C-alpha positions in Angstrom: -44.9 61.2 86.4 -48.4 59.8 84.9 -49.5 60.4 81.6 -52.6 61.8 83.0 -51.0 64.8 84.6 -50.4 66.1 81.1 -52.0 68.9 79.3 -53.5 67.8 75.6 -52.3 70.0 72.7 -53.5 68.0 70.0 -54.4 71.2 67.5 -53.0 74.6 66.8 -51.1 73.7 63.6 -53.8 73.6 61.2 -52.8 70.5 59.7 -49.7 72.2 58.1 -46.2 70.8 59.3 -43.6 73.2 59.8 -41.8 73.9 56.7 -38.3 75.4 55.7 -38.2 79.4 55.5 -41.3 79.6 58.1 -39.0 79.7 61.1 -37.3 82.5 59.4 -40.3 84.4 58.7 -42.0 84.2 62.2 -38.7 85.2 63.8 -38.9 88.4 61.8 -42.3 89.1 63.1 -41.1 88.4 66.8 -38.4 90.5 66.3 -40.1 93.5 64.9 -42.5 93.2 67.9 -45.6 92.1 66.0 -47.9 89.8 68.0 -47.9 86.1 67.4 -51.3 85.9 69.1 -53.4 88.8 68.2 -56.3 88.3 65.7 -56.1 92.0 64.9 -52.7 91.7 63.0 -53.5 88.3 60.9 -54.1 90.3 57.8 -50.9 92.3 57.9 -49.1 89.0 58.7 -50.4 87.4 55.7 -49.0 90.2 53.6 -45.6 90.3 55.4 -45.1 86.7 55.5 -46.7 86.0 52.1 -49.0 83.0 53.2 -52.8 82.6 53.9 -54.7 83.0 57.1 -54.5 79.3 58.2 -50.7 79.2 57.5 -50.3 82.2 59.3 -52.1 80.5 62.4 -50.1 77.5 62.0 -46.9 79.3 61.8 -47.7 81.1 65.1 -48.4 77.7 66.7 -44.9 76.1 65.4 -42.7 78.9 67.0 -44.1 78.3 70.2 -44.3 74.3 69.8 -40.5 74.6 68.7 -39.8 76.3 72.2 -38.1 79.2 70.5 -40.1 82.0 72.2 -40.9 82.7 75.7 -44.2 84.6 76.9 -43.4 87.8 78.9 -46.7 88.8 79.6 -49.3 86.3 79.7 -52.1 88.7 80.0 -51.1 90.6 76.6 -50.0 87.4 75.3 -46.5 88.9 74.4 -43.4 86.8 73.4 -40.0 87.2 72.8 -37.0 85.2 71.2 -35.3 82.7 73.9 -31.4 83.2 74.3 -30.6 80.1 72.3 -33.0 81.0 69.4 -31.1 84.6 69.2 -27.8 82.4 68.9 -29.2 80.3 66.3 -30.9 82.6 63.9 -30.2 86.5 64.9 -27.0 88.2 63.7 -26.1 90.7 66.5 -23.6 93.1 66.3 -20.7 91.6 65.1 -21.7 88.2 66.1 -23.2 86.1 63.2 -26.0 83.7 63.5 -25.1 80.0 64.1 -27.3 78.9 61.3 -29.7 81.5 60.0 -31.3 79.4 57.1 -31.2 76.0 59.0 -28.5 74.7 56.7 -27.0 72.3 59.0 -28.2 68.9 60.0 -27.3 69.5 63.9 -29.8 72.6 63.9 -32.5 70.2 62.9 -31.6 67.5 65.5 -31.4 70.5 68.1 -34.9 71.9 67.0 -36.3 68.1 67.3 -34.8 67.8 70.8 -36.6 71.4 71.8 -39.8 70.2 70.2 -40.3 66.8 71.6 -38.7 66.6 75.0 -41.0 67.0 77.8 -40.5 67.9 81.5 -41.3 65.2 84.2 -44.1 67.5 85.2 -46.6 69.8 83.6 -45.9 68.3 80.2 -47.9 69.3 77.4 -48.7 66.3 75.1 -49.4 66.1 71.2 -49.0 63.1 68.9 -45.6 63.6 68.3 -44.5 64.0 71.8 -46.2 60.9 72.7 -44.6 59.0 70.2 -41.1 60.1 70.9 -41.7 59.7 74.7 -44.2 56.7 74.9 -44.1 54.7 71.7 -42.2 51.7 72.5 -42.8 49.6 69.0 -41.0 49.7 65.6 -43.7 49.5 63.2 -47.0 51.7 63.1 -49.8 53.0 61.2 -52.4 55.9 61.6 -55.0 53.6 63.0 -52.8 51.7 65.4 -51.2 54.9 66.6 -54.7 56.4 67.3 -55.7 53.4 69.4 -52.4 53.5 71.1 -52.8 57.1 72.1 -56.5 56.6 73.0 -55.7 53.7 75.2 -52.9 55.4 77.2 -55.2 58.5 77.7 -58.1 56.4 78.8 -57.9 58.1 82.3 -57.1 61.4 81.5 -59.5 64.1 82.6 -59.8 65.9 79.3 -61.4 64.0 76.2 -59.6 63.9 72.9 -61.9 63.9 69.9 -61.5 61.6 67.1 -61.3 64.3 64.6 -58.7 66.3 66.4 -56.4 63.3 67.1 -56.9 62.0 63.3 -55.5 65.5 62.1 -52.5 65.5 64.5 -51.6 62.2 63.6 -51.8 63.2 59.9 -49.6 66.2 60.6 -47.1 64.1 62.5 -46.6 61.8 59.8 -46.2 64.8 57.3 -43.7 66.3 59.7 -41.4 63.4 60.4 -42.3 60.5 57.8 -39.3 60.1 55.0 -40.6 58.7 51.9 -38.9 56.4 49.4 -39.7 55.9 45.6 -40.2 52.3 44.3 -36.2 52.5 43.4 -35.3 53.0 46.9 -34.6 56.6 46.0 -35.4 59.6 48.6 -38.6 61.4 47.6 -37.5 64.8 47.7 -41.4 65.8 48.2 -40.7 64.3 51.7 -38.5 67.1 52.8 -41.3 69.5 53.0 -40.6 69.7 56.7 -37.1 69.8 58.0 -37.7 67.0 60.5 -38.2 64.4 57.9 -34.4 64.8 57.2 -33.7 63.1 60.3 -34.8 59.8 59.2 -36.8 58.8 62.5 -39.7 57.8 60.5 -39.9 55.9 57.2 -42.6 55.6 55.2 -42.6 51.6 54.1 -45.8 51.6 52.1 -49.0 53.4 51.8 -49.9 52.5 55.4 -46.8 51.2 57.2 -44.3 53.3 59.0 -41.1 52.3 60.3 -39.4 54.0 63.7 -36.3 51.9 64.2 -33.7 52.5 67.0 -30.4 53.7 65.7 -26.9 54.9 66.6 -27.9 58.3 64.7 -24.6 58.7 63.0 -25.8 62.3 61.7 -26.6 63.5 65.5 -23.6 65.7 66.4 -21.9 65.2 69.8 -22.5 68.8 70.6 -26.3 68.6 70.3 -26.3 65.5 72.3 -24.2 67.2 74.9 -26.8 70.1 74.9 -29.5 67.2 75.4 -27.6 65.4 78.1 -27.1 68.5 80.6 -30.4 69.8 79.7 -32.1 66.4 80.6 -30.0 66.0 83.9 -30.7 69.6 85.1 -34.5 68.9 84.7 -34.3 65.6 86.4 -32.9 67.4 89.5 -35.6 69.9 89.6 -39.3 69.8 90.9 -42.4 70.8 89.4 -41.9 74.4 90.0 -38.3 74.4 88.8 -36.7 74.6 91.9 -33.6 72.6 92.4 -34.0 69.5 94.6 -30.9 67.4 93.8 -27.2 67.9 93.1 -26.4 64.0 92.4 -23.1 63.5 90.4 -24.5 60.3 88.8 -27.5 59.1 86.5 -28.0 55.8 85.3 -27.4 54.5 81.8 -31.0 53.1 81.6 -32.5 56.5 82.8 -30.8 58.2 79.8 -32.1 55.4 77.4 -35.6 54.7 78.5 -36.7 57.7 80.7 -39.5 60.0 79.5 -38.1 62.9 77.9 -34.5 61.3 77.8 -32.1 61.7 74.9 -32.4 57.9 74.3 -36.0 58.3 73.8 -36.4 61.5 72.0 -33.3 60.5 69.5 -34.6 56.9 69.4 -31.3 55.5 70.2 -30.0 51.9 70.6 -28.2 51.0 73.9 -25.0 50.7 71.6 -26.0 54.0 69.9 -26.2 55.8 73.4 -22.8 54.2 74.6 -21.1 55.5 71.4 -22.3 59.0 71.9 -21.3 58.9 75.7 -17.8 57.8 74.6 -17.7 60.8 72.3 -19.0 63.1 75.1 -16.2 62.3 77.3 -13.7 63.2 74.7 -15.9 66.5 74.2 -16.3 67.6 77.8 -12.7 66.5 78.4 -13.7 63.9 81.2 -16.3 66.1 82.8 -19.2 63.8 81.8 -18.1 60.1 81.5 -19.7 56.8 82.0 -18.8 53.5 83.2 -20.0 49.8 83.1 -19.0 48.0 86.3 -20.4 44.5 86.5 -23.4 45.3 84.7 -24.1 48.6 86.6 -24.0 51.2 83.9 -23.8 55.1 85.0 -23.0 58.6 84.0 -21.1 60.9 86.2 -20.3 64.3 85.6 -17.6 66.1 87.4 -18.8 69.8 87.5 -18.8 71.6 90.6 -22.4 72.7 90.0 -24.1 71.3 87.0 -26.8 73.5 87.3 -24.5 76.6 86.5 -23.7 75.0 83.4 -25.3 76.5 80.2 -26.1 73.5 78.1 -25.5 75.6 74.9 -21.9 76.2 76.0 -20.9 73.1 73.7 -22.9 74.2 70.8 -20.3 77.0 69.6 -18.1 74.1 68.9 -20.2 72.6 66.4 -21.2 75.8 64.7 -17.4 76.7 64.5 -16.3 73.6 62.5 
């Protein structure tokens, strides 16, 4: 894949980062069959969700960006919750939701994965997805990030305006940056967005941000399992989602460095990835394992057909702890 094949989606959030409580509110709208694209019902949703027009437009944008809904009718622009979204947030019959109000850090990691991983073809790109898939540095600031993004899109057929990019970069930092006070205590204001809790981006001073690689101790192994299985399944499909490979192995470096990989999205160190893979072998009872033979590091799965494995299979164990 080349970055030029991506669609540019650097707007729609109205400069608001996703906030706690928003996901619950917009999910109720989807459940009640209220359109999340129609202009006619914006005023009604302003009342039902208790927010202004721009916030309504923003939360509509975020439910799609979080990949919690699928479009069931493109012409009518009708959406329904994904099966995973229902498991996470909807109480059905005698089955309680996994995490209706996003109380668990694993849910935030899972939403981060759903939001930022991109397919190898037909990807929709914005500042956050560019950062978690293409950024290779440790430190950055808003001006440098804008330069890096513009440079990478130099040959893209679509032009990205300076104003649009600036607003999207501002929203990205508001969404992910964790702020510290002068005495190194966490600033609670930085937790407006749930993603700030992940510690993927630290605001060092008024301009500089730090995005170090880490072993991500707070990332549950069950969510990592979901990511690994999803990633390998996508690697084995073409641009039209047809299965083109049933390979049993994938390289360690691919999991660490490829676009859309767990290593990239979770900003893992090589050591962090190896630790997660060790835990994954235990979780899957050896169904997924990795080897390091004379410098050749590979991950192998022993499923008869990996494409028949639902990635969310292992999430149940996390939410039943």
